N, C-alpha and C positions, 0 to 999 in steps of 0.2 A: 839952498843956494845953490848949486851946480847940479846937474843930470848928466850922464854919459851912459852912453850904450855901448855895450864890450857882445865884441863875436869872437867865435872862433876861427881861424883861418888854417885851412890843411891842416893834416894829419900831425898831432904832438909829439914830434922828433923825440924829446928826452922821455917822454913814457915809453915809447915802445923801445927806443934804444936800451931801456931797462925790465919792459918785458916787453915781447916781442906781440906777447898773443892779447894784447892789452885792447879790447873793444872790438876785437876782431870780430866777435858773432853778431856785432851790427848789421843790420841792411841796409841797400842804401835809404837816402834819404827820401820818401814820397815825392811826387813830381806835386800833389798838388798841396804839401807844404814847400816846396821847391821854388815853384812860384810865389809863395809869399815874401819872400825874402824882401825882395826888388819893392814890395808898397811897402812894407815896414823901413826898408832906405830913404823910400822918398817921403816918407811922413816925418820920417826924425829929422830930414833936411828942411822941414817945412818950420819944425819947432827951431830949427837953430840948432839942436842935441847935437854933440861928437859924436863920430862911431869909431871907437880904437877897439883894432886888429891889430896882430902879431904874426905874420908868416911862421906856423909852424908851435902854435904854444894855442894852448885853450882860453878859453874866455873866463874860466872861474880865475885862469892865471893872473890874468888883463886886470878879472875887476879886485880879485886880494891886493895889487900890485898899486892899485889907484886908493883903495881901502887904508892903506898902509902909509904912503902919502898927505891925504886930507887928515890922520889923526898924526899925521907928526907936527901939523899945524894946526893941530887943537882943533881939527873939523870931526864934527859925528856925521856918523857914517851911516846910512839905512841899505843894505843892499834888496832887489827885490830878483828872486830869483827860485826855477822851480827845482833846484838844484841842492839839496840834503849836504853835499858834500862840502859848500860853504859856511859849514855851520862853523869848521874848525878857526877862521878867523873872529867867531863873535869875542868880544870883548870890552871893556868898558864904556868904548865909545864907537866900535861899531852893533848893529843888530842885522838880523838879517829877513826876510820877510817874504817866506815862502808861497807861489801861487798852488794852493791848495784846487782851486776850481777856476781856472781863468783868473781873471782882476776882479769877481765878484768875493771871495774866500781868500783870504788871506793870513798863515799864521804868521806871530811874530815870535822873534827867539832872540834873545837876550841873552848873558849868561846864566841868570835864574832858570828859565825856560830850558835850556838844555842842560841842565843839571839835572832840572824835572824830567825829560825825557830819558835821556840815557842812563844817569847816578854816575855822571862823568861829568870833567871839566873841556869845554872847547877842543884844547891842546893836545887832548887824550884819543878826540876820535880815530885819526888817521891809524890809531894803537889798534882800538878798536875794529875799522875795518880790516884791517889789518890779517885779524883773529878769523873773523868772518868771511869776508869776502864781499865781496858786489857781482852778480850776476850779472847785472846792467853794462858792467866794465870790462867782463868779462876775467874777474878777478876770483879766485876757487879758493883763498883765506887755505884755513885747517879745516880738512872735513870733520865731518860733526859736531862742529862749533857752530852756535847760532847766534843770538844776538844774547841773549842773555849769558849764557857759558862767556862771550865773548865779554860782556862788563864786569861779570866774578871774577874773571881773572885779567885784567885789568883793574880791580879794586883791591884784590889781594897785592899782586905784582907790583903794582903802581905804574908799570909801563911795560910796553914789549919787549924792548929793552933788558930790563932787569929777569923778565919771564923766561928767555931765551938761553939766560946769563945762569938760572936755575930752575931746572923747569920742575922740581920739586914742588916750587912756591903755585904749581897748578892746583895741589891739595890732594891727587888722586893717582893712584898708579893709572888710570886710565887715559886721562889728561895730560898726565908726565911723558906719557909715552906718544901720544900725538901734537905734543910739542917740539921735543925731539924729532920727530920723526920729517916733519912739516914746519920746522922753525924756520927755516931759510927760507921757503914757500909765503908766511906769514910776512917776513919782515922784507921782500920785493913788494907784495901785495900791498905793503902800510908807504913804503917807498915812495912806489906808486902814488896812493893816496894825498900823497904831502902839494901841497899847494904853494908854488912857485911865491913868491911875496916882493920879487925885487928883481924884475923884468927892467929891461933896459923903456922905460915909457918914460917919453918927456912933455907932460900933455900940455898946453896954453889953455888953463882954467880960469882965464876970462873967456873964455870961447864956451865954454861949461855954466859961464852963470846964469839966472833964468831971469 
């Protein structure tokens, strides 16, 4: 019934303040891609699709805030994105469609699909990312902890905070030592990965009606 587009705008100030190396390895946007953004904006304007962007905020947080606002008035939400970070907002009303191959092939994630892929609930995904890190965002996580081990640790402890409070929950001396040594680094990576669902956005929803 409604369509909204979201864009990044500037560097994400809060995340960089928390972790200065966030996305530090990213190269400049290629010119052939940058030139397409103006065309995309023209197309959105032709279809009267509003664009929401906030200085110093990422599109993920804009999307998550709008999804929460829509849920608050009992609306179902479909998020279309190429970024799996938004899977953490999946719930009974919000579904994420990931662009696997342009728009010709989309993957649909509801709560069951997230559990099927990660063996975790959507709300646990930031903890999982904090442990395994994410090279695309320059987040180191805990060295030597990959996807399978991160899932195992979160399933065992229940949460990253519980694991850091009791590193013995890691289940082996080697992992326990890693948790003790790199636990704070994992916490920072988790905190940076948490999506903000409470940005100050006052959207005229009627302007987004299809």
